[in-house]
ZAVOVEX-764053 format. One record per atom (N, C-alpha, C): y, z, x; residue in three letters. Coordinates in steps of 0.1 Angstrom, whole numbers, plus 5000, padded with zeros to 4 digits. Layout:
ZAVOVEX-764053
YZXALA...
***
This chain:
ZAVOVEX-764053
537114822667MET536914972668MET537915022679MET538415142676THR539315212685THR538615322692THR538815322705ASP538315432713ASP539015562710ASP538315662705LEU538915782701LEU538815882713LEU539615982713LEU539516102722LEU538216172718LEU537516232728THR536416322726THR536916462724THR536016552720TRP536316692719TRP536716742733TRP536016702743GLU536316752756GLU537716712761GLU538116592756ASP539516542759ASP540516632752ASP540216662739VAL541116742731VAL541216882736VAL540116932740LYS540117072745LYS541017102757LYS541117002765LYS542017012777LYS543417012773LYS543816952761GLU545216942757GLU545617062749GLU544717142743LEU545017252734LEU545817362742LEU546817412735GLY547617522741GLY547117652736GLY548017752736THR547617892732THR547817922717THR548617832710ASN548817862696ASN548217752688ASN546917772685CYS546117662679CYS545317722667CYS545217632656SER544517672644SER543517552641SER542517592633VAL541517482630VAL541317492615VAL541117372609LEU540717352595LEU539417292593LEU538417352586LEU537117302585LEU536817242571LEU535917142571GLY535417082559GLY533917082559GLY533417012549ASN531917012547ASN531216952559ASN531816862566GLY531116802577GLY530816902588GLY531717012589PHE531417112599PHE530117182595PHE529917222583SER528717292579SER527417202581SER527617072578MET526516982579MET526116962594MET527116982603SER526816962617SER525917072622SER525917182615TYR525017292619TYR523617292612TYR523717252599CYS522517272591CYS522117142583CYS522617032587ASN522316902581ASN522416902566ASN521316872559GLN521416852545GLN521416982537GLN521217092543ALA521317222535ALA522617252530ALA523717192536PHE525017212531PHE525617082525PHE524817002519ASN525216872513ASN525416902498ASN526716882493GLN527016912479GLN526216822470GLN525816702473TYR525016612464TYR523716682461TYR523116742472GLN521816802469GLN521916922460GLN523017002461ILE523317112452ILE523417062438ILE524216952436LEU524416902422LEU523116862416LEU522216802423GLN521016752418GLN520016862413GLN520316982418HIS519417092414HIS520117182404HIS521317152400MET522017232389MET521317212376MET520917312369PRO520217292356PRO520917202346PRO522217212345SER523017132336SER523216992340SER522916962353LEU523216822358LEU521916752363LEU520716812361GLN519516752366GLN519316612360GLN518816522369ASP518616382365ASP519816302363ASP521016362365LEU522316282365LEU522716242379LEU521916142384LYS522016112399LYS523316052402LYS524116002392GLU525415942396GLU526416042399GLU526216172395ILE527216272398ILE527016322413ILE528116302420VAL528016332435VAL529116432439VAL530016462429ASP531116552433ASP531416642421ASP531316772424ILE531416872413ILE532816872407ILE533816842415GLU535216842410GLU535416722401GLU534916602405LYS535016492396LYS534216512383LYS533116582384CYS532216612373CYS533016692363CYS533716792367ILE534516882358ILE535716802352ILE536316722361GLU537516642356GLU537016542345GLU535916472347GLN535516372337GLN535016442324GLN534316552326THR533816622314THR535016672306THR536016732312GLN537116782305GLN537916672298GLN537916552304ALA538616442299ALA538016392285ALA536816422283LYS536116382271LYS536316482260LYS536916592262VAL537216692252VAL538616682247VAL538816682234SER540116662228SER540416762217SER541616772213ASP542016852201ASP542216772189ASP541516652188ASP541816562177ASP541416622163ASP540316712164ASN539816772151ASN539916922152ASN541016982152PRO541217122154PRO540517212144PRO540317152132SER539617232121SER538117222122SER537617132130LEU536217102131LEU535617142144LEU536417152154THR535917172168THR536517302174THR535917352184VAL536417462192VAL537617402200VAL538717482200PRO539917432208PRO539617392222PRO540317282226LYS540017222239LYS540217332251LYS541217422249VAL541417512260VAL540217602262VAL539517642251ILE538317722252ILE537117642258ILE537017522254ILE535917432260ILE536217412275ILE537417392278ASP537717372292ASP537417492300ASP537717612295ARG537417742302ARG535917762303ARG535217722293TRP533717742293TRP533117652303TRP533517522303ILE533017422312ILE533217472327ILE534417512329LYS534717562343LYS533917682347LYS533917782338SER533117902341SER531617872342SER531117802333GLN529617772334GLN529317692346GLN530017592350LEU529617502361LEU530017582374LEU531017662374HIS531317742386HIS530117832389HIS529617902380LYS528618002382LYS527317932385LYS527017822378GLU525817752380GLU525817682394GLU526917632398PHE527117572412PHE526817682422PHE527417802421ILE527217902431ILE525717952431ILE525217972419ASP523818012418ASP522917912425ASP523117782422THR522217682428THR522517672443THR523717692447LEU524017692462LEU523217802469LEU523217922463TYR522518032469TYR521018002470TYR520417942459ASN519017922459ASN518617812469ASN519517722472LEU519117612482LEU519517652496LEU520417742498MET520917782511MET519817862519MET519717842532PRO518917942540PRO519618082538PRO518918192538LYS519418312534LYS520118392546LYS520018332558SER520718382570SER520618282581SER521318302591LEU521218202603LEU519818192608LEU519118312608ASN517718312613ASN516818222605ASN517118202592ASP516218122584ASP516417972586ASP517417932594ILE517617792597ILE516617752608ILE515917642605GLU514817602613GLU515017602628GLU516117532632ASP516417522647ASP517417612652ASP517517732645PHE518517832650PHE518217892663PHE519117902672THR519017972684THR520418032688THR520418142695ASP521718192699ASP522418102709ASP521618022716GLU522217922725GLU523017822717GLU522417772706LYS523117672697LYS524417742691LYS524217862687LEU525417932681LEU526517952691LEU526117972703ALA527117992714ALA528117872715ALA527617752712LYS528517632713LYS529617642702LYS529217702691TYR530217712680TYR531117832683TYR530617932690LYS531518042694LYS532517992704LYS532117902713ASP533017842723ASP534117762716ASP533717692705PHE534617612697PHE535717702691PHE535217812684PHE536117902677PHE537017972687PHE536617992699ASN537318072708ASN538617992712ASN538717872709CYS539917792712CYS541117812702CYS540817892691PHE541717892680PHE542118042676PHE543418052673ASN543918182668ASN543618212653ASN543618102646LYS543318112631LYS542318012627LYS541518042617VAL540517952612VAL540717942597VAL540817812592PHE540917782578PHE539717702574PHE539217722562THR538117642558THR538217612543THR537817492539LEU537717452525LEU536317462520LEU535417512528ASN533917522524ASN533717652516ASN532717642506TYR532317762499TYR531117832505TYR530317752512ASP529017802517ASP529217922527ASP528117992529PRO528318122537PRO528118102553PRO528117972557LEU527817952571LEU528918012580LEU530217992577LEU531218052586LEU531218202585LEU530918262574TYR530718412572TYR529618462581TYR528518392580TRP527318432589TRP527718422604TRP528318312607MET528718302621MET529618412626MET530718442618THR531618542623THR531018672623THR530118702614MET529418832615MET528618842627MET528018732631ARG527218732643ARG528118752655ARG529218682655PHE530218702667PHE530718842668PHE531018902656ILE531619032656ILE530519132661ILE529319122657ASN528319222660ASN527419182672ASN527719062678PHE526919012689PHE525418992684PHE525218972671GLY523918972665GLY523819072655GLY522519112651ASP522319212641ASP522819352647ASP523619422640LYS524119552645LYS523119652649LYS522019662641ASP521019762645ASP520319722658ASP520119592661ILE519519552673ILE520519582685ILE521819562682VAL522719592693VAL522719742696VAL522719822685ASP522619972687ASP521320002695ASP520219942692TYR518919962699TYR519119932714TYR519719812716SER519919772730SER520819872738SER521919922731ASN522820012738ASN522120152740ASN521320192731LEU520520322732LEU519520312744LEU518920202745LYS517920182756LYS518620192769LYS519820132770GLU520620142783GLU521020282786GLU521420352775GLN521820502777GLN520620582782GLN519520562775LEU518320642778LEU517920622793LEU518020502798ASN517620482812ASN518520562822ASN519720602818SER520620672827SER520620822825SER519720872816ILE519721022813ILE518421082819ILE518521192826PRO517321252831PRO516321302820PRO515021272823GLU514021312813GLU513921462812GLU513521512801GLY513421652799GLY514621722795GLY515821662795THR517021722791THR517221702776THR518021792770LYS518321782755LYS518921652752LYS519821602761GLU520521472758GLU519421362757GLU518421372766TYR517421272767TYR516621272753TYR516221392749THR515421412737THR516221362725THR517521392724ASP518321352713ASP518521202712ASP518721142724THR518920992725THR517620922722THR516520982727LYS515220922724LYS514920922709LYS515321032702LYS515121042688LYS515920932681LYS517120912685LYS518020802679LYS517420672682LYS516920652694LEU516320522698LEU515120492689LEU514220592687ASP513020572679ASP513420542664ASP514420612659SER514820592645SER515420452644SER516220412653THR516820272653THR515720172654THR514720192663ASN513620102664ASN512820082651ASN512620192644ASP511920192631ASP512720102621ASP514120132621LYS514920052612LYS514919902615LYS514919872628CYS514819732632CYS513519662628CYS512419742631ILE511119682627ILE511019652612ILE511519752604LYS511519732590LYS512419612586LYS513519592592SER514419482589SER513719352593SER513119342605VAL512419222609VAL511319192600VAL510519292596ARG509419272587ARG509919212574ARG510919272568ASN511519212556ASN511919072558ASN512519042569GLU513118912572GLU512018802573GLU510818842579MET509818752582MET508718732571MET508718832562PHE507618842552PHE507418712544PHE508518652539ALA508318532531ALA507718412539ALA508218392551LYS507718292559LYS506218312563LYS505918442566TYR504618482570TYR503618452559TYR504018482546MET503118462535MET502818312533MET503918232535LYS503718082533LYS502718022543LYS502818082555GLU502018032566GLU500618082567GLU500318192559ASN499018262559ASN498218232547ASN497018172548GLU496218132537GLU495618242529GLU495718372535ASP495218482528ASP496018522516ASP497318482516TYR498218512505TYR498218392495TYR497918422483LYS497718322472LYS498418372460LYS498818272452LEU499318292438LEU498218272429LEU497818372421SER496718362411SER497218392397SER496818312388ILE497118332373ILE495718352366ILE495618472360SER494318512354SER494418532339SER493318522332CYS493218562318CYS491918642317CYS492018772313LYS490918862312LYS489918852324LYS490518872335ASP489818872348ASP489318742353ASP489518632345GLU489118502349GLU490318432355GLU490118382368ILE491218312375ILE491318172369ILE492518142363LEU492818012357LEU493417922368LEU494117972377LEU494817892387LEU495017972399LEU494817912411GLN495017982423GLN495517882434GLN496617912439LYS497217822449LYS497817902461LYS497817842473SER498517912484SER500017922481SER500718012488ILE502118032485ILE502917902489ILE502417842499ALA503117712504ALA503017612493ALA501817602486GLU501617502476GLU502417542463GLU502517672461SER503217712448SER504717712448SER505317732460GLU506717742461GLU507417612456GLU508317622447GLY509117512443GLY508417432432GLY507117442430LYS506317372420LYS505917462409LYS505217572412ILE504817662402ILE505717782402ILE506017832414LEU506817952416LEU508217922417LEU509017952406GLY510417922406GLY511318012415GLY511818122409GLY512718202417GLY512018282428GLY511618212438TRP510718272449TRP511418392456TRP512718372458THR513518482465THR513518612457THR513418602444LYS513418712435LYS512018782435LYS511018702438VAL509618762437VAL509318842450VAL509818792461ILE509418852474ILE509619002475ILE510719062470PRO510919202471PRO509819282464PRO509419232452GLU508419302444GLU507019292451GLU506719172457VAL505519162465VAL505519252476VAL506619262483TYR506619342495TYR506519492492TYR507219532481LYS507019672476LYS505619702473LYS504919612466ALA503519632462ALA502719642474ALA502919562484PHE502219562497PHE502319702503PHE503619742505GLU503819872511GLU503219992504GLU503219982491ALA502620092483ALA501120102484ALA500419982486LYS499019982486LYS498419982500LYS499219972511LYS498619952524LYS497920082529LYS498320192523THR497620322527THR496420342519THR496220272508GLU495020282499GLU493920192503GLU494320082510SER493319982513SER493219962528SER491919962533GLU491719942547GLU492119802552GLU491819702543LEU492219562547LEU493719552547LEU494419612537LEU495919602538LEU496519682549LEU495819792553GLY496219872564GLY496219792577GLY495119712578GLU495019622590GLU496019512590GLU496319462578GLU497319362576GLU498719412580GLU499019542576SER500219602579SER500419622594SER499319662601ASN499419672616ASN499719532622ASN499119432616LYS499319292621LYS500819252620LYS501319292608LEU502819262606LEU503619342615LEU503319462618ASP504019542628ASP504019482641ASP502819432646THR502719372659THR503619252660THR503619162649ILE504419042649ILE505919082649ILE506219182641ALA507619222640ALA508119282653ALA507219362660THR507619412673THR507919302683THR507019202683SER507219092692SER508519012689SER508818992676ALA510018922672ALA511219002675ALA511119142674LEU512219222677LEU512519222692LEU511519212700GLU511719212715GLU512419082719GLU512018972712THR512618842714THR514118842710THR514418902699LYS515818912694LYS516619002704LYS516019112708LEU516619202717LEU517019132730LEU516119052736GLN516418982748GLN517518882746GLN517518812734SER518518712731SER519918782730SER519918902724VAL521218972722VAL521719022736VAL520819072744GLU521219122757GLU521719012766GLU521118892765GLN521518782773GLN522818712769GLN523118722756ASN524218652750ASN525318742745ASN525218872748LYS526118962742LYS527618932745LYS527918912758GLU529318882761GLU529718742757GLU528818652758GLU529218512754GLU529518502739GLU528818582731MET529018582716MET530218662711MET530818742720LYS531918822715LYS533118742711LYS533618772700LEU534818702695LEU535618792686LEU536918802687SER537718882679SER538118812666SER537518842655VAL537818772642VAL537918882631VAL538818852621THR538818942610THR539218862597THR538618902586ASP538818822574ASP539718882564ASP540418992567GLY541319062558GLY540719162549GLY539419182550PHE538719282542PHE538419402550PHE538819522545LEU538319652550LEU537219702541LEU536019712546SER534819732538SER534719612529SER534719632516GLU534519522507GLU535819472500GLU536919542502THR538119512495THR539219442504THR539819332498TRP540819262506TRP542219322502TRP543119322513ASN544419362511ASN545319272519ASN546319212513GLU547219112520GLU547919172532GLU547919302533ARG548519372545ARG547619382557ARG546319362554ASN545319372565ASN545419252574ASN545119272587LYS545119162597LYS544119062592LYS544418932594GLN543518822589GLN543718702598GLN542518662603THR542518532611THR541618432606THR540918462595ILE540018362588ILE540418352574ILE540618232569PHE541118212556PHE540318102548PHE539718152537TYR539018062528TYR539918002518TYR540517882521LEU541517822513LEU541117792498LEU539817762496HIS539317732483HIS538317832479HIS538417952485GLY537418062481GLY536118042488GLY535118122485ALA533818122491ALA532718182482ALA531518152486PHE530418202478PHE530418352477PHE530718422488HIS530618562489HIS531818642485HIS532818572479LEU534118632475LEU534218622460LEU534618732453ILE534818732439ILE536118812436ILE536618802424GLU537918862420GLU537918892406GLU538818992402ASN539219012388ASN540819022388ASN541319072378ASN542819082377ASN543419182387ASN542619262392GLU543119372401GLU542819362416GLU541719302419GLU541319302433GLU540419182437GLU540319152450THR539419062455THR538419132464THR537119112462ILE536119182470ILE535219082477ILE534619132488LYS533619062495LYS532219122492LYS531319032488VAL529919082485VAL529119062497VAL528419172501LYS527619172513LYS526119172510LYS525419112519ALA523919102517ALA523319242520ALA522219272513GLU521519402515GLU520119372518GLU519219462517GLU517819442520GLU517319332511GLU516519242517PHE515919132510PHE517019032506PHE518219042511ASN519318952509ASN519618922494ASN519719032486LYS520019022472LYS521419002469LYS522118922477MET523518892475MET523818832461MET522918732457VAL523218662445VAL523118762433VAL522118862434ASP522018952423ASP523219042422ASP523819082434LYS525019162434LYS526219092428LYS526218962431ILE527318872426ILE527218862411ILE526018842406LYS525918832391LYS526218962384LYS525819072391GLN526219202385GLN527719222384GLN528419172394LYS529919182394LYS530519082384LYS529818972382TRP530318882371TRP530218952358TRP529119022356ASP528919092343ASP529919202341ASP530419252352SER531419362350SER532819312350SER533019182349GLY534419132348GLY534919052359GLY534219042370PHE534618962381PHE534318812379PHE535118732386GLU534918582385GLU534618532399GLU533918412400PRO533818352413PRO535118312419PRO535318342432LEU536618302438LEU536318162445LEU536318062437THR536117922442THR537117832435THR537617732442VAL538517632436VAL537717502434VAL537317482422LEU536517362419LEU537217272409LEU538517292408GLU539317202400GLU539317062405GLU539516972396SER539316832400SER540516762406SER541716802403THR542916732408THR543716822417THR544516772426PRO545316852435PRO546216952428PRO546816902416GLU547716982408GLU547017102402GLU545817072397ALA545017182391ALA544617282402ALA544317232414LYS543917322425LYS545017412429LYS546217362430VAL547417442433VAL547617542422VAL547517502410GLU547717602399GLU546617712400GLU545417682403ARG544317782404ARG544717872416ARG545117812427ILE545517892439ILE546617992435ILE547517952427SER548718032424SER548318152416SER547218152409LYS546718262401LYS546018372409LYS545718342421SER544918442429SER545718492441SER546018622442PRO546718672454PRO546118632467PRO544718642468TYR544018602480TYR544318452484TYR544018362474LEU544218222477LEU545618192480LEU546518252473THR548018232476THR548318262490THR547918382494LYS548118422508LYS547618322518LYS546318282516CYS545718182525CYS546518052525CYS546818002514TYR547517872513TYR548917882519TYR549617992517ASN551018002523ASN550818012538ASN549818082543GLU549618092557GLU549317952563GLU548617872556PHE548317742561PHE549517652561PHE550317662550LYS551517572549LYS552617602560LYS552517722565THR553617762575THR553117782589THR551917712592LEU551417722605LEU552417662615LEU552317702628SER553017642639SER552117612650SER552617532659GLY551817502671GLY550917382668GLY549617392671THR548617282670THR547617312659THR547317202652LEU546317212642LEU545217112645LEU543917152644LEU542817062646LEU541917072633LEU541416952629THR540616952617THR539216902621THR538216952614HIS536816902616HIS536016902603HIS535416782601GLY534516762589GLY535216742576GLY536516692576LEU537216672563LEU537316512561LEU537216472548SER537316332545SER538716302540SER539516402537PHE540916382532PHE541016282521PHE540216302511MET540416222499MET541516272490MET541816192480ASN543016232471ASN542816362464ASN541616412462SER541416542456SER541916652464SER542116632477ASP542716732486ASP544116692490ASP544816632481LYS546216582484LYS547116702488LYS546916822481HIS547716932484HIS547516982499HIS546316962504ILE546117002518ILE546816892527ILE546616772524ILE547216662531ILE548816682532ILE549416712520GLU550816732520GLU551216852528GLU550416952527ALA550817082535ALA550817052550ALA549916962554ILE549916922568ILE551116832572ILE551316732563ASN552316632566ASN553716682565ASN553916782556ASN555216842554ASN555616952563ASN554716992571ASN554917112580ASN555617072593ASN556917092593THR557717062605THR557417152617THR556717262615ASN556517352626ASN555317312634ASN554517222629LEU553317172637LEU553817072647LEU553417102660GLU553817012671GLU552816902673GLU551516922671LYS550516822673LYS549316852663LYS548716742658ILE547616752648ILE546516662653ILE545316722656TYR544116652659TYR543216642647TYR543016522642VAL542116502631VAL540816452635VAL539716522632GLY538416492636GLY537816382627GLY537216282633CYS536616172625CYS535116152631CYS534216112622PHE532916082626PHE532815942630PHE532915922643ASN532915792650ASN534215722649ASN534715692636GLN535915622634GLN536615682622GLN538015672622PRO538715722610PRO538415642598PRO538115702586SER537915632574SER539215572568SER539015492558LYS540215442551LYS541015552545LYS540415652539ASP541115772533ASP541915842544ASP541215872555ILE541915942566ILE543115862571ILE543015732573LYS544115652578LYS545215662568LYS544915652555GLU545915652544GLU546615782544GLU545915892545ALA546416022544ALA547516052555ALA547315992567PHE548216032578PHE549015912583PHE549115802575LYS549715682580LYS551115692585LYS551915792579ASP553315812583ASP553515932592ASP552416002596ASN552516122604ASN552316082619ASN553316082627HIS553216032641HIS552716152650HIS552516262644LYS552016372652LYS550516372653LYS549916292644VAL548416292643VAL547716212653VAL546716272659VAL545916202669VAL544416212664VAL543716102663PHE542316102659PHE541416132671PHE540316212668PHE539316232679PHE537916222672PHE536916192680ASN535616172676ASN534816302676ASN534216342664THR533516462663THR532016442665THR531616312666TYR530116282667TYR529516352679TYR528516432677GLY527816492689GLY528516612695GLY529516662688MET530216782693MET529416902696MET528416922687PHE527617042688PHE526217012691PHE
***
């Protein structure tokens, strides 16, 4: 075994012109199995019980290889089948990814702002961030860094500070207090929405009942029902919450429950507020993804690049847009609506490096990102990549870039055979150990 540099060793050597390339291992460092592609594949309707399938790209490649044009008069042309396979598996992969993912950073079991601050410190070392991941983790992180947390909570914190410096009884005090109360109401509503699903699962008073002519045939707690009886749980929550809100004024019991929810939400808001106030400066990071509002323009400033697309990005022949979460996190519903209106997933799931490059060339967004990566200068660091042959175009982009002065390749304890093979002739490459970095 070779003693590798640690992240602390590497950090001391980094200069001012540094970029980072992230792979699946980066996401898994934050959320363990939630970002494991194998788990996603096992839950895809088309691939259930096919346990030997561990890679979506190989799955597409092997499936397409079985289709031929040998009987053109009896079968659908291969090009159409290929297109259908790709489209179907793309959308199913993304749909399954969404259903398995935590819906926000706050939904990750061991999430804390202190933990996130370690990642912020990591990103603060780099001028540009490139990723091959589709999952929303990087997007969530950067939104958190940009807004120091949830924007409404930051506004609430700032208004509280303003109010403390304004004399009571003045018009300015009255106006600011009105804004503060309005923002507080908005925050409470947001926190209630966010906590409602978890609260129902932990509270035995909430049950799933199936009845026939007023006779209860089946009744289970929400925790027992989720994933076994109750399928699209995330789609049910908004309807349950709306029904609760509509009936709370009609029922004394539901009114009491609503007050209980408000109390819990107020306490959770205060905790969030304290976290934001304590970590506001530490979490600040200047990042931009090239999107103004929801639309991308290659002339916009960009420091984050999704080389193989991402879950929250979609495109058509005219534009690339970013889909944002709304109340109850209905991001997947918005994405599907966009699909129906002619947009396609912006993800590179092609199986070979050649096919990936061809896919990239058909997208202005992906082309811009890939060209930016191929022409990097200074120092490049990688984290969480296995550098298998399917990413040969990425390997070649690194090895052929004469502008790079030094390349730090992250390895989990030791460089794998694939990693050694990928960079065997590149004398600029230095391996470092990513184990325990975060």
